[in-house]
Structures are given as C-alpha cells and as structure tokens.
N, C-alpha and C positions, 0 to 999 in steps of 0.2 A: 543542763547550767545548773555551777554554785548559786549558790544565794547571797542575792547582795543584803539580803537583813542584818544589821548590825542590833550593840544593846539597847539605843536607844525605840529604834522599830520593836525589836521583842520584848521591852516593856509595853509599848503600848497595846502590841498583841495580846499579852497575857490578861492585862487590865482589860481589856475589852473581849475577851473570851475570842480572838480572830486566830492564833498560832495557827491552828489546822485548816481555816478556808483561806489563809497567807501561803502556808507551804503548797495547796494544793492548786494554786493560782501559778506561783512561781512553776512549778514543775510541770502545769500543764498550757502555758500560754507565751511564760516566756523565754524569748530566744536570740542568740547573736546572728541571726540569720536573717535577712530581706526578704520573704517571701515572696513570690509573682503576686499574688493580691496585697501586700502591704509595697512595692512597688507601684502597684495602679493607684493606691490611695495617695500615697507623696508624691508621684508626680504628676496628680491631680489637683494638687493643694495650690494655692494664689500667694497663701501665707504659712506663716507659723511663727511659733514662740521659740526664743532658744534662751537658755539658761548658761552661764558662766559664773568663774569665781576667780577673783585675783592669788596672790601667791601666798595671802594671807588666808586665801578661804571667804573673803567675802564675797555675798555675791550680786549680781545684777540680772537683769533680765530683760533681753528688746525683743521688739516685734517686725518679720524680713519679710518682707512682701516683692510679688514681683507676677508677671504674665504664670498661666497654667505652665507646670514645666520648669521654672528656673530651677529647682531641684530635682535633681539626676539621680536616680539608682547608678552606681557604677555596674557595682556585681553584687552578688549577694551578702555581702559583708560592708561594702561602702556608698555614700553616697556624698554629691558636692553642692555646692551652692555659692553664688557669686555675691559679692560684697560690690554692692552702688555707692554714687558719692553719698555722705548724710554729712552729717557736723561736724566731723574733722575731730571726735575727741576718741573713736576707736576704741569704747569699755569692752565690749564685749569680744571684740579679733583683737587687741590687746589683750583682754587677760588670755585669748588662748593660745597666745605667745609665752605667758609666764605658769599655767596650768590648762594643760589641755583636756581635763574633763570638762564634757558637755551633756546637756539635756535636752532636746527636741521637741514640742508638742509641737502635734499636727490636727488641725479642729474643720469638718464641715459642720458648718453652722446651720444649714441647710436641711441636711438630711440626720445632725447630731451623731454622729462617731467622730472618736479620739483614737492618736494612737500614739504614745510615748518611744523615743530612740534615745539610747543611752548609750556615748560611746567618746573617742578619744581623734580630738580635733589636729588639724595642719593647716596654717595658711602658708597657701601654694603663690606666690607670688610669678611666676613664670609657667603655671598650669596653661598644657594645653588645649582644656576647654575655654580658654581667654575669648580665643576667637571665637564663639560663638555666644557669648552675653556681650552687646554691644555696651560701650561704655565701661566695665565692669573695673573693677579695680585692681583686684586678685581673687583665686578661687579659695574657698575653703573647703578641705576633705574632710568625714568624718568617717569614721571606722566603728562600726557599731562591737556594742557591747551589751546590750539587753533590747530588744523590737518586744513589743506588748502591748496592746489593746488596754483604752481604758473606760471604765463604766459611763456608757453616756448622759445616765439620766438625768443630771443638773445641767448638760449642756442650754441654753436657752437656744431657741432657734431665731437666725436673721437670713433674710436675703439681701442678695448683693446690691447696691444701687448704683455701683460703677468701680470699674478700676481707678487707681494712683493715676493720673496725666503724666507724671514723674519718671513712672518705670521706661527705662531706657528701651526704644525698638531700631532697628533699621530702617525701617518705612519716616521716619521724621526726628525735627531737632528735638532735645528732651527741652521740658519748657526750664526756667530757672525759678528756681521758690523766692516769693518776695521778701523773705526776710534777711536772703544774702544780698540784697540791696539796702538793705538796713543803713543808717549813718554808723553804729553799734559795731557793725560785721564787714561792711566792703572795704575798707583799706587792713584790713587782718588776712585775709582770704587767701589761699595761694595764688599764684602770679601767674595761671594758666587759668583760675577759672576763669567759668562763661559768664557767670557775674558778673566778674566786672566790664565786660561789656559784653552787652547779649546779642548786638545785632539783629537777627531777626529772630532769633525765637521767644516767647513769651515768656510773662511774666507773671508769675500767679502766685496766688496766694497759699492755695492745696492740693 
C-alpha cells in the first residue's frame, strides 16, 4: 500500500517522533481490501459516520443509521449503503457528486472497537440493490482505498437503548417525523411526501 501521508502528517510525526510508528502501522495494518473479518464487523453495524467534502474541499460529517446489515460488503473492495429520506438538503451525497472521496468511521460502542474506510463513492440512482432497501431513494457504493482499524482506547462505552422507529422496514408503515408537519416545513415538502397526508402513519417527534 502506498502511504497516504503528506507534508502535514509528516511534520507532526517528526515533531512528536512518530514517523517510524506511523510507517509501521501503515505497512502492517492498512489495506485496500475488505477482509472477511472487516466484512463481519461492518455488516453488524447499525450506524456509521460519513465524512465528505465539496468541490472546494469544505468538509461535513454526517451520521447514517439503519437496521444491522444495511451496510453491505459486495466484494473485497466495495461496499454499499442506502440513502433514506432526510431533510432534503443532501449535503453528504451532494458532495459525493462533485467530490467522490469519502471517509467512513464504524464504531462498536459496546465492545470498544472502531474501523476506518476511505475510498471513492458513487451515487447509484437505479442500483439493483434498491429492491432490497424499503423506501431507499438511492444507493451509495464506495470503492475502498484504505481500510484499517483504529486505536480503541478513547471509545466511551454505550449500550443500545432502542433503534430508531424511522428506519424503513418491510413489515410496517414508516412513521412521519413531527417536524415535517410544522407550519414552517409542510408547504415546502415534496409533493408526494407522506407527511402531507400521513393517513395511518404515526407522527413521532423522534
């Protein structure tokens, strides 16, 4: 694997005498391949953090959540995840369209384990995986460039209280978020948004 270190990284490594350690980690732990163990860890997650930047390099970071297994490893170099209805701004996925380089951070807060994956993303509007994701708008695929574990020592331990009721599932109607029914929002919603006429759907605050 070619090192991803640049002058900024190297200057701090040299300042704190960690260049040799960084090179050792880069040589031993960083790969462009998603191993079987990586796949098991990634597909067991019900959330991850996605870092993107726009065409000018201005970054944003977003939380993505779903049922365990919503992130799929398709082959040793590729994973995919769905994009569900959100606030309609499309900051992260809009960034992908103009700057496809992304970073993904997967964390197990109960066991204290984390993994990073960096690569090149694409937005697939007609992806065949759409049929497997109820209510998904499109699928994002990521071609891995660097996959590596991250030191777990600063991970605080948390236990799951409940998963979000808003994650779409085949066996029930997805609730409508209360904020979409607010006066400031409802007249600006897409024409077919269920919040305009929720019918039998629950309206929930969170």
